[in-house]
C-alpha positions in Angstrom: -22.5 1.7 0.8 -20.8 4.0 -1.6 -21.7 7.0 0.6 -20.1 5.4 3.7 -16.7 4.3 2.3 -13.7 6.6 1.8 -12.6 6.7 -1.8 -9.1 6.9 -3.2 -7.3 6.7 -6.6 -4.2 4.6 -7.2 -1.9 5.3 -10.2 0.6 2.7 -11.2 3.7 3.8 -13.0 5.5 0.5 -13.8 8.9 1.6 -15.0 12.1 1.2 -13.1 15.8 1.7 -13.8 16.5 -1.6 -12.1 14.6 -4.6 -10.7 15.3 -5.0 -7.0 15.8 -8.7 -6.0 13.1 -8.6 -3.3 10.4 -6.9 -5.4 7.4 -8.8 -6.8 5.5 -5.7 -7.9 4.6 -5.2 -11.6 7.7 -3.3 -12.7 9.6 -3.2 -16.0 13.0 -1.9 -16.8 13.0 0.5 -19.8 15.7 2.8 -21.1 13.1 5.1 -22.7 9.4 5.7 -22.0 7.0 7.8 -24.0 5.8 9.5 -20.8 3.3 11.8 -22.5 1.6 8.9 -24.2 1.4 6.8 -21.0 0.3 9.8 -18.9 -2.6 10.5 -21.3 -3.5 6.8 -21.4 -3.8 6.9 -17.6 -6.1 9.9 -17.8 -8.2 8.1 -20.5 -8.5 5.1 -18.3 -9.5 7.2 -15.3 -12.2 8.9 -17.4 -13.5 5.4 -18.5 -13.6 4.2 -14.9 -15.4 7.3 -13.7 -18.1 6.7 -16.2 -18.3 3.0 -16.0 -18.6 2.8 -12.1 -20.7 5.9 -11.7 -18.1 7.9 -9.8 -18.6 11.3 -11.3 -17.9 14.0 -8.7 -17.3 11.3 -6.0 -15.4 12.9 -3.1 -11.8 11.6 -3.4 -9.8 11.6 -0.2 -6.4 10.3 -1.4 -4.3 9.7 -4.5 -1.3 7.5 -4.5 1.4 7.3 -7.3 3.0 3.9 -6.9 5.2 1.6 -9.0 7.6 0.8 -10.3 9.3 4.1 -9.7 6.9 7.0 -10.1 9.6 9.5 -9.2 11.0 8.8 -12.6 8.0 10.4 -14.1 8.1 14.0 -15.5 6.6 16.2 -12.8 4.3 17.8 -15.4 2.8 14.4 -16.2 1.9 13.9 -12.6 0.4 17.3 -12.6 -1.8 16.5 -15.6 -3.0 13.4 -13.9 -3.8 15.3 -10.7 -5.7 17.9 -12.7 -7.7 15.2 -14.4 -8.5 13.5 -11.1 -9.8 16.8 -9.6 -11.9 17.3 -12.8 -13.4 13.8 -12.7 -14.0 13.6 -8.9 -14.4 16.1 -6.0 -11.2 16.5 -4.1 -11.7 16.9 -0.4 -10.2 20.0 1.2 -7.5 17.9 2.9 -6.8 15.5 0.0 -3.6 13.5 0.4 -1.6 13.1 -2.9 1.4 10.8 -2.3 4.3 10.0 -4.7 6.7 7.1 -4.1 10.3 8.2 -4.6 13.8 6.7 -4.7 16.4 8.8 -2.9 18.8 9.1 -5.7 20.4 12.5 -6.4 18.8 12.7 -9.9 15.3 12.1 -8.6 15.9 14.5 -5.6 16.4 17.3 -8.0 12.8 17.0 -9.2 11.1 17.1 -5.7 10.2 20.8 -5.8 8.7 20.4 -9.3 6.6 17.5 -8.1 5.3 19.6 -5.2 4.5 22.5 -7.6 2.5 20.0 -9.7 0.2 18.9 -6.9 2.1 16.2 -4.9 1.7 17.0 -1.1 3.2 13.9 0.5 6.3 11.9 -0.3 7.0 8.3 0.5 10.8 7.7 0.2 12.1 4.2 -0.2 15.5 4.5 1.6 15.4 0.8 2.9 18.7 1.0 4.8 21.3 3.4 6.2 24.0 0.7 5.8 25.8 0.8 2.4 26.5 -3.0 2.6 22.8 -3.7 3.0 21.8 -1.3 0.3 24.0 -3.1 -2.1 22.6 -6.5 -1.0 19.1 -5.1 -1.6 20.0 -3.9 -5.1 19.5 -0.3 -4.3 21.2 2.3 -6.5 21.8 4.9 -3.8 24.2 5.1 -0.9 23.3 6.0 2.7 24.8 9.4 2.3 22.9 10.1 -0.9 19.6 9.0 0.7 20.1 11.3 3.6 20.8 14.2 1.3 17.7 13.4 -0.7 15.6 13.2 2.5 16.8 16.6 3.7 15.7 18.1 0.3 12.4 16.3 0.6 11.8 17.6 4.2 12.5 21.1 2.9 9.9 20.8 0.2 7.2 18.7 1.7 5.4 19.0 5.0 4.7 15.3 5.1 7.4 12.8 4.3 7.3 9.0 5.0 10.3 6.8 4.9 10.5 3.0 4.2 13.1 0.6 5.6 13.6 -3.2 5.4 15.0 -5.1 8.3 15.5 -8.7 9.5 18.1 -9.2 6.7 20.4 -12.1 6.4 23.3 -11.8 8.9 21.7 -8.7 10.5 21.7 -8.8 14.3 19.2 -7.2 16.6 21.8 -4.8 18.0 22.8 -3.7 14.5 19.2 -3.1 13.5 18.4 -1.2 16.7 21.4 1.1 16.3 20.2 1.9 12.8 16.6 2.4 14.1 17.9 4.9 16.6 19.3 6.9 13.7 16.1 6.5 11.7 14.0 7.8 14.6 16.3 10.9 14.8 15.6 11.9 11.2 12.6 13.9 12.0 10.0 12.1 9.9 6.5 11.7 11.1 5.7 8.4 9.4 7.8 5.2 9.2 7.1 2.0 7.2 9.3 -0.7 8.7 9.0 -4.1 7.0 10.8 -7.3 7.6 12.3 -8.8 4.5 10.0 -11.5 3.1 10.6 -13.9 0.2 8.0 -13.4 -2.5 7.4 -15.8 -5.3 9.1 -14.9 -8.6 11.8 -12.8 -7.0 15.6 -13.2 -7.3 15.9 -13.6 -3.5 13.4 -16.5 -3.5 15.4 -18.2 -6.3 18.6 -17.7 -4.2 17.0 -19.1 -1.1 15.8 -22.2 -2.9 19.4 -22.8 -4.0 20.7 -22.4 -0.5 22.4 -19.0 -1.3 20.4 -16.9 1.2 20.4 -17.6 4.9 17.3 -15.8 6.3 17.0 -15.0 10.1 15.3 -17.6 12.3 11.7 -17.0 13.4 12.9 -16.4 16.9 15.3 -13.6 15.8 12.7 -12.0 13.5 10.2 -12.0 16.4 12.8 -10.4 18.7 13.5 -7.7 16.1 9.8 -7.1 15.7 9.1 -6.7 19.4 12.1 -4.4 19.9 11.1 -2.3 16.8 7.6 -1.8 18.2 8.9 -0.8 21.7 11.5 1.6 20.4 9.0 3.3 18.0 6.5 3.6 20.8 9.0 5.1 23.1 9.9 7.7 20.5 6.2 8.8 20.2 5.2 6.8 17.2 1.8 5.0 17.2 1.9 1.5 15.5 -1.4 2.1 13.8 -0.7 -0.8 11.5 1.5 -3.8 12.1 4.4 -2.3 10.2 3.5 1.3 10.0 4.2 3.9 12.7 3.0 7.5 12.7 3.0 10.6 14.9 -0.4 12.1 15.7 -2.3 13.0 12.5 0.3 11.5 10.1 -1.2 8.2 9.2 -1.3 7.3 5.5 -4.9 8.0 4.5 -4.5 6.1 1.2 -3.2 2.9 2.9 -6.0 3.1 5.4 -8.4 2.8 2.5 -6.8 -0.6 1.7 -6.7 -1.7 5.3 -10.3 -0.7 6.0 -11.5 -2.4 2.7 -12.9 0.9 1.5 -13.2 2.1 -2.1 -10.4 2.8 -4.7 -9.9 2.6 -8.4 -6.5 1.6 -9.9 -5.3 3.0 -13.2 -2.1 2.0 -15.1 -0.5 -1.3 -16.0 -1.2 -3.9 -13.4 -3.2 -1.7 -11.2 -5.9 -3.2 -9.0 -9.1 -1.5 -7.8 -12.1 -2.4 -5.6 -15.2 -0.3 -5.6 -18.8 -0.5 -4.4 -20.7 0.3 -7.6 -24.4 0.8 -8.2 -26.4 -1.9 -9.9 -25.4 -2.4 -13.6 -27.6 -4.6 -15.7 -24.5 -5.6 -17.8 -23.4 -7.9 -14.9 -25.3 -10.8 -13.4 -27.0 -9.8 -10.1 -28.0 -12.4 -7.6 -28.2 -10.0 -4.6 -31.0 -7.8 -3.5 -28.6 -5.0 -2.6 -28.4 -2.1 -5.1 -24.7 -1.9 -4.6 -22.1 -4.5 -5.6 -18.3 -4.6 -5.0 -16.3 -4.8 -8.2 -12.7 -5.8 -8.5 -10.7 -4.6 -11.5 -7.3 -5.8 -12.6 -5.5 -4.0 -15.4 -3.4 -5.8 -17.9 0.2 -6.0 -16.5 2.4 -5.6 -19.6 2.8 -1.9 -20.3 2.6 -2.2 -24.1 -0.4 -4.5 -24.0 -2.1 -2.2 -21.5 -1.4 0.9 -23.7 -2.8 -0.9 -26.7 -6.0 -1.7 -24.8 -6.5 1.8 -23.6 -5.9 3.1 -27.1 -8.5 0.8 -28.5 -11.2 0.6 -25.8 -10.4 3.4 -23.3 -9.3 1.0 -20.6 -6.7 -1.6 -19.9 -8.9 -3.6 -17.6 -8.2 -7.3 -18.1 -10.4 -8.6 -15.4 -13.6 -7.3 -13.9 -15.2 -9.4 -11.3 -18.1 -9.1 -8.9 -16.8 -9.8 -5.5 -19.0 -12.1 -3.4 -20.0 -10.9 0.1 -18.0 -13.7 1.7 -14.9 -12.6 -0.2 -15.4 -9.0 1.0 -15.6 -10.2 4.6 -12.4 -12.2 4.3 -10.6 -9.1 2.9 -12.0 -6.9 5.6 -10.9 -9.2 8.4 -7.4 -10.0 6.9 -6.7 -6.3 6.3 -8.5 -4.8 9.2 -6.8 -6.8 11.9 -3.5 -5.4 10.8 -4.7 -2.1 12.3 -4.5 -1.1 15.9 -8.1 -0.1 15.7 -9.1 -3.6 14.6 -12.4 -4.4 12.8 -16.0 -3.6 13.4 -17.8 -6.9 13.1 -21.2 -5.4 12.8 -20.1 -3.1 10.0 -18.7 -6.0 8.1 -22.0 -7.9 8.6 -23.9 -5.0 7.1 -22.2 -5.7 3.8 -21.3 -9.4 4.0 -24.1 -11.0 5.9 -24.3 -12.8 9.2 -20.9 -13.3 10.9 -21.3 -17.0 11.4 -20.9 -17.5 7.7 -17.3 -16.0 7.7 -16.1 -15.8 11.2 -15.5 -18.6 13.7 -16.9 -17.0 16.8 -15.9 -20.0 19.0 -12.3 -19.6 17.9 -12.6 -15.8 18.5 -13.8 -16.5 22.1 -11.1 -19.0 22.7 -8.3 -16.7 21.6 -9.8 -13.8 23.6 -9.6 -16.1 26.7 -5.9 -16.8 25.8 -5.1 -13.1 25.6 -4.4 -13.1 21.8 -7.5 -11.2 20.7 -9.7 -8.6 22.4 -13.4 -8.1 21.6 -15.6 -5.4 23.0 -18.8 -4.0 21.6 -18.2 -5.8 18.3 -14.7 -4.3 17.9 -12.2 -7.0 17.4 -8.4 -6.3 17.8 -5.2 -8.2 18.2 -3.5 -7.9 21.5 0.3 -7.1 21.6 0.9 -10.9 22.0 -1.6 -11.6 19.2 0.3 -9.4 16.8 3.3 -11.8 17.0 1.2 -14.6 15.5 -1.2 -12.5 13.4 -1.3 -14.7 10.3 -1.9 -17.8 12.3 -4.8 -16.2 14.2 -6.4 -14.8 11.1 -6.3 -18.2 9.5 -7.9 -19.8 12.5 -10.8 -17.4 13.0 -11.9 -17.1 9.3 -14.3 -19.5 7.7 -12.9 -19.8 4.2 
């Protein structure tokens, strides 16, 4: 199994200048950070994971610096981590190394240095081209500042992705489509376009519970989604994932690893990894297969994580063997987000017979209704099915 799956490395830099009201990621506001110490700790954790999970010289296809706000890192720290990854693993010739960045003028000044230290793809969180909406979303940049930062990024990097949030309170379809037209004219080859969702533990969720946030109706959100898909398609973008659109050859290789339930390790506070790892007698084994899928979850609090790495070489707080059924659930839930869908037989080879995790009668029923399409064991959502994706997935999975 390890020879078949693509492999990536996720680096979590949890520090931010400000907590956005919609964000439920592991992020922490700090005025000062000992970047050299945290950077070295990430390298130490990567070394521990490479040895622990028998990953030495494993071909690595992608690296992703997420957060938090990794563009607040010193470029030389990202460079040291990139060098360590290439020392521990075997970088493919076309390795994708992505850094998430905020489009503030301060961070934009560092873009060339990030490129010089090994970053070859930028993911810029612009979120809106409307200053009123940017203020609502808690962003620290203006639309003008974002466009200036994007222009600098496009000058430095061959591959730049931009993120936007739509279906905001009081936003109309016409207003969003006017902004989308401007977005499509920016010359980027990859767009991540997400509707605003209320996540537990966020300021927006608290506001909504108190009646202070009037979210769009389901009907309006659906209309916006359909129009977004149509306008991006007309502009030459392929909706290779439910919210991600790319020109030919510009799909996010790292995110495809997640959506295809392949292999990745996660280093840094709060990072999660899932990896097929050879048999290890230190863990209970109830399966005949020599490989097992391991999930790791690093300690979330940066200080606690740093203490653990200093003492033990790793900040892993949880390490669990994933049951075959759990792998199948993940593979279906993530894979059906993709336009390519899922290969049922391939999932069976790792998770066992489909009847234990897939309701084949429900699949047949929804295929007849035009919501799913199955051919030669490839199962996909139809365009109609995409509009009720979560409902369909819940109906066809045997939990």
